[in-house]
LUMTOR-103630 format. One record per residue: x negated, y negated, z negated of N, C-alpha, C in turn; residue in one letter; residue number from 1. Coordinates in pm, whole numbers, plus 50000, padded with zeros to 5 digits. Layout:
N
REC  n.px  n.py  n.pz ca.px ca.py ca.pz  c.px  c.py  c.pz residu num
REC     X     Y     Z     X     Y     Z     X     Y     Z      a NUM
...
END
This chain:
287
REC  n.px  n.py  n.pz ca.px ca.py ca.pz  c.px  c.py  c.pz residu num
REC 63727 29381 19887 63861 29438 19879 63959 29338 19820      m   1
REC 63926 29211 19825 64015 29106 19778 64130 29090 19875      n   2
REC 64253 29089 19823 64371 29084 19909 64377 28955 19989      a   3
REC 64308 28849 19943 64314 28722 20012 64206 28710 20120      a   4
REC 64119 28812 20131 64005 28802 20221 64044 28823 20367      a   5
REC 64149 28904 20393 64188 28935 20531 64316 28858 20565      a   6
REC 64351 28854 20693 64471 28779 20732 64593 28826 20654      p   7
REC 64664 28735 20590 64778 28775 20509 64893 28833 20591      p   8
REC 64899 28798 20725 65010 28847 20806 65014 29000 20808      d   9
REC 64897 29064 20823 64892 29210 20829 64944 29272 20700      n  10
REC 64900 29219 20589 64943 29271 20460 65093 29250 20442      l  11
REC 65140 29131 20475 65283 29101 20461 65366 29189 20553      s  12
REC 65315 29212 20674 65387 29297 20769 65403 29437 20712      f  13
REC 65295 29493 20659 65300 29628 20603 65394 29633 20482      c  14
REC 65384 29531 20395 65469 29528 20277 65617 29522 20316      a  15
REC 65650 29439 20414 65789 29426 20458 65839 29557 20520      d  16
REC 65751 29623 20596 65788 29748 20662 65820 29856 20559      l  17
REC 65734 29868 20459 65756 29971 20356 65876 29935 20269      v  18
REC 65888 29808 20235 66002 29766 20153 66135 29793 20224      r  19
REC 66137 29776 20355 66261 29794 20432 66295 29939 20458      s  20
REC 66193 30024 20474 66218 30161 20520 66177 30270 20422      h  21
REC 66105 30237 20318 66063 30339 20220 66055 30271 20084      d  22
REC 66170 30228 20035 66172 30146 19915 66112 30215 19792      f  23
REC 66136 30344 19769 66074 30407 19652 65921 30399 19653      p  24
REC 65861 30423 19767 65714 30412 19773 65670 30267 19758      r  25
REC 65748 30175 19813 65714 30034 19795 65712 29999 19647      y  26
REC 65813 30041 19574 65819 30012 19431 65700 30075 19360      v  27
REC 65663 30196 19399 65550 30263 19334 65422 30182 19349      a  28
REC 65406 30110 19462 65283 30032 19482 65276 29913 19386      t  29
REC 65389 29870 19332 65390 29755 19242 65316 29784 19112      l  30
REC 65294 29911 19082 65227 29949 18959 65077 29975 18981      f  31
REC 65028 29949 19103 64887 29970 19135 64811 29838 19131      a  32
REC 64679 29842 19103 64597 29720 19111 64600 29660 19251      p  33
REC 64561 29536 19264 64578 29462 19390 64512 29532 19509      v  34
REC 64385 29569 19496 64315 29629 19609 64377 29763 19647      a  35
REC 64405 29844 19546 64465 29974 19572 64606 29960 19629      e  36
REC 64677 29859 19581 64812 29837 19631 64808 29806 19780      r  37
REC 64713 29727 19821 64702 29692 19963 64678 29816 20048      r  38
REC 64589 29903 20002 64560 30025 20076 64681 30118 20079      a  39
REC 64752 30128 19967 64872 30212 19962 64978 30161 20059      l  40
REC 64995 30030 20064 65093 29974 20157 65055 30005 20303      l  41
REC 64925 30001 20332 64880 30036 20467 64911 30182 20499      a  42
REC 64883 30270 20404 64909 30413 20421 65058 30440 20440      l  43
REC 65140 30379 20356 65284 30403 20363 65346 30338 20486      y  44
REC 65292 30222 20528 65342 30158 20651 65310 30246 20772      a  45
REC 65192 30304 20773 65156 30399 20879 65256 30514 20882      f  46
REC 65288 30568 20766 65383 30679 20761 65520 30636 20813      n  47
REC 65564 30516 20776 65691 30464 20826 65689 30456 20978      v  48
REC 65580 30404 21033 65567 30391 21179 65582 30527 21247      e  49
REC 65518 30629 21189 65522 30763 21249 65662 30823 21236      i  50
REC 65722 30813 21120 65854 30872 21097 65961 30804 21184      v  51
REC 65946 30674 21205 66047 30599 21280 66045 30626 21430      r  52
REC 65936 30682 21481 65926 30705 21625 66045 30786 21675      v  53
REC 66082 30885 21598 66193 30973 21637 66322 30895 21666      r  54
REC 66349 30791 21588 66471 30713 21605 66456 30601 21707      d  55
REC 66335 30577 21754 66311 30465 21844 66300 30508 21990      q  56
REC 66299 30638 22016 66287 30687 22154 66404 30779 22184      v  57
REC 66443 30781 22310 66555 30867 22351 66506 30997 22414      s  58
REC 66380 31000 22450 66320 31119 22509 66187 31148 22439      q  59
REC 66143 31274 22437 66018 31307 22367 65893 31240 22423      p  60
REC 65886 31221 22557 65762 31171 22617 65717 31037 22561      l  61
REC 65803 30935 22553 65758 30808 22493 65708 30826 22349      p  62
REC 65771 30917 22276 65725 30945 22140 65588 31008 22140      g  63
REC 65566 31101 22232 65435 31165 22243 65327 31062 22275      e  64
REC 65361 30965 22359 65264 30861 22396 65228 30776 22274      i  65
REC 65330 30742 22194 65302 30665 22072 65215 30744 21976      r  66
REC 65245 30870 21960 65165 30953 21870 65022 30965 21922      f  67
REC 65007 30975 22054 64874 30989 22112 64789 30865 22084      q  68
REC 64854 30749 22082 64780 30625 22052 64717 30634 21913      w  69
REC 64794 30684 21816 64740 30698 21681 64632 30805 21675      w  70
REC 64652 30913 21747 64550 31018 21751 64420 30964 21808      t  71
REC 64432 30885 21914 64312 30824 21975 64248 30725 21877      d  72
REC 64329 30654 21802 64275 30561 21703 64185 30635 21604      l  73
REC 64233 30748 21554 64157 30823 21454 64035 30893 21517      f  74
REC 64039 30909 21650 63924 30968 21719 63823 30863 21760      s  75
REC 63854 30736 21734 63763 30628 21770 63776 30584 21914      g  76
REC 63885 30626 21982 63901 30592 22123 63976 30462 22145      l  77
REC 64043 30412 22039 64114 30285 22047 64029 30179 21978      v  78
REC 64004 30069 22046 63915 29969 21988 63988 29835 21972      h  79
REC 63979 29750 22073 64033 29616 22060 64180 29610 22024      g  80
REC 64263 29698 22085 64407 29689 22063 64445 29725 21920      s  81
REC 64358 29796 21849 64391 29834 21711 64403 29712 21623      a  82
REC 64319 29613 21645 64323 29493 21562 64449 29413 21588      e  83
REC 64512 29432 21703 64636 29363 21733 64757 29429 21672      g  84
REC 64738 29546 21617 64846 29619 21551 64827 29602 21400      n  85
REC 64914 29530 21331 64890 29500 21189 64880 29625 21102      p  86
REC 64958 29728 21133 64951 29851 21053 64819 29922 21077      v  87
REC 64779 29932 21203 64651 29996 21234 64535 29920 21172      a  88
REC 64540 29788 21180 64431 29707 21123 64420 29729 20973      a  89
REC 64534 29730 20904 64532 29751 20760 64489 29894 20725      e  90
REC 64535 29990 20804 64499 30129 20776 64350 30152 20796      l  91
REC 64293 30095 20902 64149 30108 20924 64072 30046 20808      l  92
REC 64121 29937 20757 64057 29873 20641 64063 29966 20520      r  93
REC 64178 30028 20497 64193 30119 20384 64101 30240 20399      a  94
REC 64091 30293 20520 64003 30407 20546 63859 30370 20512      i  95
REC 63820 30250 20553 63683 30204 20528 63659 30177 20379      r  96
REC 63749 30105 20317 63727 30063 20179 63736 30179 20079      d  97
REC 63818 30278 20110 63838 30387 20015 63787 30522 20068      f  98
REC 63713 30516 20177 63650 30636 20232 63752 30748 20252      d  99
REC 63863 30713 20313 63969 30812 20336 63934 30900 20455      l 100
REC 63960 31029 20446 63936 31118 20561 64041 31095 20668      p 101
REC 64001 31097 20795 64097 31073 20902 64166 31201 20947      v 102
REC 64107 31316 20918 64168 31441 20965 64311 31460 20913      e 103
REC 64339 31437 20783 64478 31451 20738 64573 31354 20806      p 104
REC 64523 31235 20840 64607 31138 20909 64641 31187 21049      l 105
REC 64542 31243 21118 64566 31299 21251 64662 31416 21245      s 106
REC 64645 31501 21144 64733 31617 21130 64875 31574 21099      l 107
REC 64890 31467 21022 65024 31416 20991 65095 31374 21120      l 108
REC 65022 31304 21206 65080 31262 21335 65117 31385 21418      v 109
REC 65026 31480 21424 65048 31601 21504 65171 31678 21455      e 110
REC 65186 31689 21324 65298 31766 21269 65431 31698 21298      e 111
REC 65431 31566 21300 65556 31494 21325 65601 31501 21471      h 112
REC 65520 31561 21557 65567 31585 21693 65689 31677 21694      q 113
REC 65698 31759 21591 65816 31845 21577 65945 31763 21575      f 114
REC 65938 31642 21520 66057 31557 21506 66115 31516 21640      d 115
REC 66032 31517 21745 66076 31465 21874 66164 31563 21951      l 116
REC 66168 31686 21906 66242 31788 21978 66352 31845 21887      y 117
REC 66447 31912 21945 66556 31969 21868 66535 32117 21839      n 118
REC 66410 32158 21839 66381 32296 21802 66411 32315 21654      d 119
REC 66477 32425 21616 66506 32448 21474 66380 32488 21398      p 120
REC 66378 32458 21270 66269 32504 21184 66287 32654 21163      m 121
REC 66190 32736 21202 66214 32881 21202 66218 32946 21064      p 122
REC 66120 32917 20979 66107 32990 20853 66073 32896 20738      t 123
REC 66084 32947 20615 66042 32869 20499 65893 32841 20505      m 124
REC 65817 32938 20554 65672 32917 20565 65640 32803 20661      a 125
REC 65716 32796 20771 65695 32689 20868 65733 32554 20806      a 126
REC 65842 32552 20730 65882 32428 20664 65776 32384 20563      l 127
REC 65725 32477 20485 65623 32442 20387 65497 32391 20455      e 128
REC 65462 32449 20571 65346 32400 20645 65368 32259 20696      g 129
REC 65488 32232 20745 65523 32098 20793 65514 31996 20680      y 130
REC 65571 32030 20565 65572 31938 20451 65434 31920 20390      l 131
REC 65354 32027 20392 65218 32016 20338 65135 31919 20420      a 132
REC 65157 31918 20552 65080 31830 20641 65135 31688 20646      a 133
REC 65254 31667 20592 65315 31534 20595 65332 31478 20454      t 134
REC 65431 31524 20380 65457 31470 20247 65342 31495 20150      s 135
REC 65291 31617 20149 65181 31649 20055 65056 31571 20091      s 136
REC 65027 31561 20221 64909 31487 20263 64917 31342 20222      a 137
REC 65038 31286 20227 65056 31146 20188 65027 31127 20039      l 138
REC 65075 31219 19956 65044 31213 19813 64894 31224 19790      f 139
REC 64829 31316 19860 64686 31338 19839 64605 31214 19879      d 140
REC 64641 31153 19993 64570 31033 20037 64594 30916 19941      l 141
REC 64716 30904 19891 64746 30799 19793 64664 30820 19667      a 142
REC 64653 30946 19624 64575 30976 19503 64428 30944 19525      a 143
REC 64378 30965 19647 64238 30931 19678 64214 30781 19670      r 144
REC 64315 30704 19701 64303 30559 19689 64294 30518 19542      i 145
REC 64369 30588 19457 64378 30550 19317 64263 30604 19231      m 146
REC 64204 30718 19272 64099 30781 19191 64019 30876 19278      a 147
REC 63898 30916 19234 63817 31010 19312 63893 31141 19335      p 148
REC 63871 31204 19453 63944 31328 19483 63898 31444 19394      p 149
REC 63988 31539 19376 63955 31659 19299 64049 31771 19341      s 150
REC 64009 31895 19314 64093 32009 19347 64224 32005 19270      e 151
REC 64219 31958 19146 64340 31950 19065 64442 31856 19129      a 152
REC 64393 31742 19176 64483 31644 19238 64540 31699 19369      v 153
REC 64458 31769 19446 64506 31830 19570 64618 31929 19542      e 154
REC 64603 32005 19434 64703 32104 19395 64834 32035 19356      h 155
REC 64823 31927 19279 64941 31850 19239 65008 31792 19364      i 156
REC 64927 31738 19455 64981 31674 19575 65060 31773 19660      a 157
REC 65010 31896 19669 65082 31995 19749 65222 32018 19692      r 158
REC 65231 32042 19562 65362 32068 19502 65451 31943 19505      h 159
REC 65391 31827 19482 65467 31702 19485 65527 31679 19623      a 160
REC 65448 31702 19727 65495 31682 19863 65604 31780 19902      g 161
REC 65591 31905 19857 65695 32004 19888 65826 31967 19819      l 162
REC 65816 31924 19693 65938 31883 19621 66004 31764 19690      a 163
REC 65926 31662 19717 65981 31542 19779 66035 31571 19919      q 164
REC 65960 31647 19997 66000 31676 20134 66129 31755 20142      g 165
REC 66143 31856 20057 66265 31937 20057 66385 31851 20019      i 166
REC 66368 31766 19918 66477 31678 19877 66517 31585 19991      v 167
REC 66419 31531 20061 66451 31440 20172 66525 31512 20284      q 168
REC 66490 31637 20308 66560 31714 20411 66706 31733 20374      i 169
REC 66731 31763 20247 66870 31779 20202 66944 31646 20212      i 170
REC 66879 31539 20169 66943 31407 20171 66968 31358 20314      m 171
REC 66881 31396 20407 66892 31350 20546 66981 31438 20632      n 172
REC 67045 31537 20571 67126 31632 20649 67233 31563 20733      l 173
REC 67306 31462 20682 67407 31397 20767 67348 31340 20896      p 174
REC 67236 31271 20885 67174 31212 21004 67122 31320 21098      r 175
REC 67053 31419 21042 66994 31523 21126 67101 31605 21199      d 176
REC 67209 31638 21127 67316 31717 21188 67381 31638 21302      a 177
REC 67396 31507 21283 67456 31423 21389 67370 31421 21514      a 178
REC 67238 31439 21496 67145 31443 21609 67120 31585 21659      h 179
REC 67194 31681 21602 67174 31823 21635 67028 31865 21612      r 180
REC 66974 31815 21506 66839 31854 21466 66848 31918 21328      q 181
REC 66773 32027 21311 66786 32101 21188 66649 32131 21128      l 182
REC 66629 32080 21007 66508 32112 20933 66533 32225 20833      f 183
REC 66660 32264 20816 66690 32380 20732 66640 32504 20805      l 184
REC 66556 32586 20741 66496 32700 20812 66602 32800 20861      p 185
REC 66586 32843 20987 66676 32945 21043 66678 33070 20955      q 186
REC 66562 33105 20905 66550 33223 20819 66644 33212 20699      q 187
REC 66650 33096 20639 66735 33074 20522 66883 33073 20562      l 188
REC 66913 33011 20674 67051 33010 20722 67100 33152 20747      l 189
REC 67015 33232 20810 67053 33370 20841 67074 33451 20714      a 190
REC 66991 33429 20615 67002 33507 20491 67132 33478 20417      s 191
REC 67191 33361 20443 67318 33325 20379 67433 33327 20480      h 192
REC 67407 33384 20599 67509 33396 20703 67573 33261 20733      d 193
REC 67487 33159 20743 67532 33023 20770 67515 32992 20918      c 194
REC 67622 32954 20984 67622 32927 21127 67565 32786 21154      d 195
REC 67464 32780 21241 67401 32653 21273 67501 32555 21334      m 196
REC 67593 32606 21416 67692 32517 21479 67786 32456 21376      e 197
REC 67813 32529 21268 67895 32472 21161 67824 32354 21096      d 198
REC 67692 32366 21083 67614 32256 21025 67619 32135 21118      v 199
REC 67600 32158 21248 67604 32047 21343 67742 31982 21347      f 200
REC 67845 32061 21320 67982 32008 21321 68017 31939 21190      a 201
REC 67925 31942 21093 67951 31877 20965 68048 31953 20877      g 202
REC 68053 32084 20894 68145 32166 20813 68078 32206 20682      k 203
REC 68140 32170 20573 68089 32208 20442 68145 32345 20406      e 204
REC 68059 32446 20413 68102 32584 20386 68031 32638 20263      t 205
REC 68086 32742 20201 68015 32805 20089 67878 32856 20129      p 206
REC 67865 32901 20253 67736 32951 20302 67633 32839 20305      n 207
REC 67674 32723 20355 67582 32610 20359 67546 32565 20218      l 208
REC 67644 32563 20129 67614 32524 19991 67511 32617 19929      r 209
REC 67519 32745 19963 67422 32842 19911 67283 32812 19964      a 210
REC 67275 32775 20091 67146 32739 20151 67087 32617 20080      v 211
REC 67169 32515 20062 67121 32391 20000 67085 32411 19853      l 212
REC 67160 32496 19785 67129 32525 19644 66995 32596 19632      e 213
REC 66968 32688 19725 66840 32758 19721 66726 32661 19748      q 214
REC 66745 32572 19845 66641 32473 19876 66619 32380 19757      l 215
REC 66728 32335 19695 66715 32246 19579 66642 32318 19466      a 216
REC 66668 32448 19451 66597 32526 19349 66447 32531 19377      g 217
REC 66411 32546 19504 66269 32544 19542 66207 32410 19507      e 218
REC 66280 32301 19537 66229 32167 19508 66209 32148 19358      a 219
REC 66303 32197 19278 66290 32185 19132 66166 32257 19082      r 220
REC 66140 32373 19135 66021 32448 19093 65893 32374 19127      q 221
REC 65887 32321 19249 65767 32246 19290 65752 32119 19206      h 222
REC 65863 32052 19178 65857 31931 19096 65807 31964 18956      l 223
REC 65860 32071 18897 65818 32111 18763 65670 32144 18760      a 224
REC 65622 32213 18863 65480 32248 18868 65394 32123 18880      t 225
REC 65433 32031 18969 65355 31908 18989 65348 31828 18860      a 226
REC 65462 31811 18793 65467 31732 18670 65384 31798 18560      v 227
REC 65392 31931 18552 65318 32001 18446 65168 31990 18466      s 228
REC 65125 31968 18590 64982 31960 18619 64927 31818 18614      l 229
REC 65016 31719 18599 64971 31580 18602 64866 31549 18497      l 230
REC 64873 31616 18383 64777 31590 18276 64634 31620 18320      a 231
REC 64619 31706 18423 64485 31741 18472 64428 31634 18565      e 232
REC 64511 31541 18609 64465 31437 18700 64409 31319 18622      a 233
REC 64314 31246 18679 64265 31124 18614 64382 31028 18590      p 234
REC 64378 30954 18481 64488 30864 18446 64521 30768 18561      a 235
REC 64417 30715 18625 64441 30621 18735 64508 30689 18853      a 236
REC 64475 30815 18877 64530 30887 18990 64676 30923 18975      g 237
REC 64724 30926 18852 64864 30968 18830 64962 30868 18889      r 238
REC 64920 30744 18901 65011 30642 18956 65054 30676 19099      a 239
REC 64971 30751 19170 65006 30789 19307 65127 30881 19311      a 240
REC 65159 30942 19197 65269 31039 19193 65397 30980 19134      f 241
REC 65400 30848 19115 65520 30784 19062 65646 30812 19144      l 242
REC 65636 30826 19278 65758 30858 19354 65827 30985 19308      p 243
REC 65758 31069 19231 65824 31189 19178 65940 31152 19085      l 244
REC 65934 31033 19026 66047 30987 18945 66174 30977 19027      g 245
REC 66161 30932 19152 66277 30924 19241 66320 31063 19285      q 246
REC 66224 31152 19306 66258 31290 19344 66344 31355 19235      v 247
REC 66304 31335 19110 66380 31391 18997 66522 31334 18994      r 248
REC 66534 31203 19015 66667 31140 19015 66752 31192 19131      a 249
REC 66690 31211 19248 66764 31262 19364 66812 31405 19340      d 250
REC 66730 31485 19275 66771 31623 19245 66891 31626 19151      l 251
REC 66896 31534 19057 67012 31526 18969 67137 31490 19049      k 252
REC 67120 31399 19144 67232 31360 19229 67280 31479 19312      l 253
REC 67186 31557 19364 67221 31671 19448 67294 31779 19370      l 254
REC 67276 31784 19240 67337 31888 19158 67476 31851 19109      s 255
REC 67525 31733 19147 67658 31692 19103 67765 31782 19165      r 256
REC 67858 31831 19084 67966 31916 19136 68051 31841 19239      p 257
REC 68083 31910 19346 68171 31851 19447 68104 31754 19541      g 258
REC 67972 31740 19533 67903 31648 19624 67915 31697 19768      r 259
REC 67954 31607 19857 67965 31641 19999 67828 31624 20064      n 260
REC 67767 31734 20114 67632 31722 20171 67627 31640 20299      p 261
REC 67744 31614 20359 67746 31536 20483 67785 31390 20461      f 262
REC 67802 31352 20336 67833 31212 20306 67702 31135 20291      a 263
REC 67676 31037 20378 67552 30960 20367 67539 30896 20229      p 264
REC 67420 30896 20176 67397 30840 20043 67367 30691 20052      r 265
REC 67438 30614 19973 67411 30471 19964 67319 30448 19842      q 266
REC 67194 30421 19869 67099 30406 19759 67101 30263 19705      s 267
REC 67082 30252 19575 67076 30122 19510 66930 30088 19482      s 268
REC 66887 29974 19532 66749 29933 19509 66724 29904 19361      r 269
REC 66824 29849 19295 66810 29821 19153 66791 29951 19075      l 270
REC 66866 30053 19113 66852 30183 19045 66714 30243 19071      r 271
REC 66664 30227 19194 66531 30278 19227 66424 30207 19143      t 272
REC 66436 30075 19132 66343 29998 19049 66345 30049 18904      l 273
REC 66464 30068 18853 66479 30115 18715 66421 30255 18699      w 274
REC 66448 30343 18796 66401 30482 18790 66249 30488 18787      t 275
REC 66184 30413 18876 66038 30420 18883 65972 30343 18769      l 276
REC 66037 30238 18719 65983 30170 18601 65983 30266 18482      w 277
REC 66093 30338 18464 66099 30435 18355 65994 30544 18373      r 278
REC 65975 30589 18497 65873 30691 18522 65735 30638 18486      a 279
REC 65709 30511 18519 65577 30453 18490 65549 30444 18341      s 280
REC 65654 30445 18259 65639 30433 18114 65642 30570 18045      r 281
REC 65668 30676 18121 65683 30809 18061 65548 30868 18026      s 282
REC 65549 30963 17936 65426 31029 17890 65355 31099 18005      r 283
REC 65431 31148 18103 65371 31222 18214 65270 31137 18291      e 284
REC 65297 31007 18297 65212 30919 18377 65120 30832 18292      f 285
REC 65138 30831 18162 65057 30743 18077 64965 30817 17983      t 286
REC 64989 30947 17961 64905 31023 17866 64806 31111 17939      k 287
END
């Protein structure tokens, strides 16, 4: 598991991909030991590849084909071409070295097929299922890289993923609305009498604010639960949950009075570095 043992191009490719498209998770890997960091970068680069498919295709079919390639990879149907894909090569290495289960990886790909279509998210239960199979699964797999699996860690990962996923949906609203795609549950919109077309038109209404406030409240609850349970996780495994430091910071930003939900957020990498460094030094992750 020596980082110098395999071709450096694959590792560098994954690191660059995560640094460019998922900076908070990239920063979190800086606090992991060398071997674990390499596996985390492979896992996060894979996630970037899957999430980016939606923005790289104009029609669902090419996206479905890309997803099918990954599904075949996890089924053992892709052989030679996998080694030519730096992310796949690194991910297969991580699966082997850390005995990662492939089923959650396949389910993550399957769940992201929702991204290719403009079908609305129907209910809160559907949203939680989507996030559990994507964001929560990613936390759980990262924790498996850092420490042996346990029910306690799985429980933390579920809440951590729901908190992070809900926050990302709120933060991504400008982009999603511009694409006429909605991850805000129809059930929640209806309960606050919020018109979907107003959301697509970028109209900031009291009804929409009520929807977003309720979602942010759900995220806060999940974040509080995840953080309160961290003490039950092995000390080494807690490092996998460092991105929660960014989730907490984002929730504070979302609670600012007068914030326009349709104004794209300009993130500062320096602030992200500072946020996750502080999280790494906090009692939640060190005690």
